[in-house]
N, C-alpha and C positions, 0 to 999 in steps of 0.2 A: 374323368373331366372335375368333378365338384371337388375330389380330393386335393387334385392339385392346384386349384383355385383357393381353395383355403390354406395350403400349405405357401403359397406365394404371400397371401395379406398376413399369414402370421410372422412369416420372415421380414416384410416390410416393417410390419409394427415394432417387431423386436429390434431392426436397423434404426429406425427413428429413435426410439427410446436409448439405444446404445450411444447416439450421435448425441443426442440431450444431455445424458450423464456426463460425457468426457466434456461437453462444453461447460456443464456447472461446475466439474470438478475442475477444470483447469481456472474457471474464474475464480473460484473461492481460493485456489493456491495464489495466484496473482494478487487478490485482496489480502491474504495473510501477507506476502513479502511486501506489500504498499503498508502496510501497518507498523511491520519490523523496521521499514525503511525510515518511517516517520516519528518511530522511538526514538533510533540513534541520530536521526538529525536533531530533535528536538532536545535530546540529552548532550549531543556535542554544542549547541547553539547554547544552553543554560550554563555549561561548563565555562564557553567563550564570555558569557555576560557577565558572571560572577567573578572573573580575572583568574581562573586556574589555568586557563590556555589563552596564549595569547591571539589575538586576532578580532576580527570582525563576526558577530554572531550569526548573522546570515548567510554572509560568506562561507561559515564554516559548516552550518548544515547544508548548503547546497553542496558542498565539497564531499560530506560524508552521504549525502542521499545519493548523488551520483555514481559512488561507488558502491553503493546497494541496487543500482538500475532504477532510481527514480530520477526526479526531478521537482525541485521544490516550485510550490505555485503559490503558495504564501508563506509569510514571515512575520511575525511579530514579536516583539520585545517589549516586556512592560516590567520594568527594573530588573529584577533578576528572573523571571518567567517568561519562558520561550514556549512560542506557540508556531508549529510548523504543519502546513500540509503538503503532501507530495503527490503526484501522480505518475502513474507506470503504465503507458502504452498498451492495448490490447486490443489490437485488430482496428478497426475503428473506433472503439469506445477507450477511456482511460477510468483505472481503478485509482481512487483517491483513497486517502487516509489522513487524518490530524490526530497529533498527538500534542501534549502539553509536556514541559519538564521545568524544575526549578525547586527550591527549597519547599518544604512542607507548611501550610497554612499557621500562620500565628509564630512560625520561627523568627529568630533574631529582631 
């Protein structure tokens, strides 16, 4: 009887750890997806702000972010520099990421 109680305890701990690791892995993957979406959205907004692409920078960022499965939660254009924050829903929580794009410091 004592051996079966130990076996059940070990299985319960193993199952709990497995669920925790899967949740952490899913959150890490979603955070990486959000970072990628923020990067491409900021690049698109900076290209639009510089005139390389026609349109409005924040609208372009929102379009590109939505194609990556994210939504823009903040967009700021300061000259040719775009700062974009995106979020991706993960159950009841949001994975958020922020990116900046534009010319290098001291350029032009």
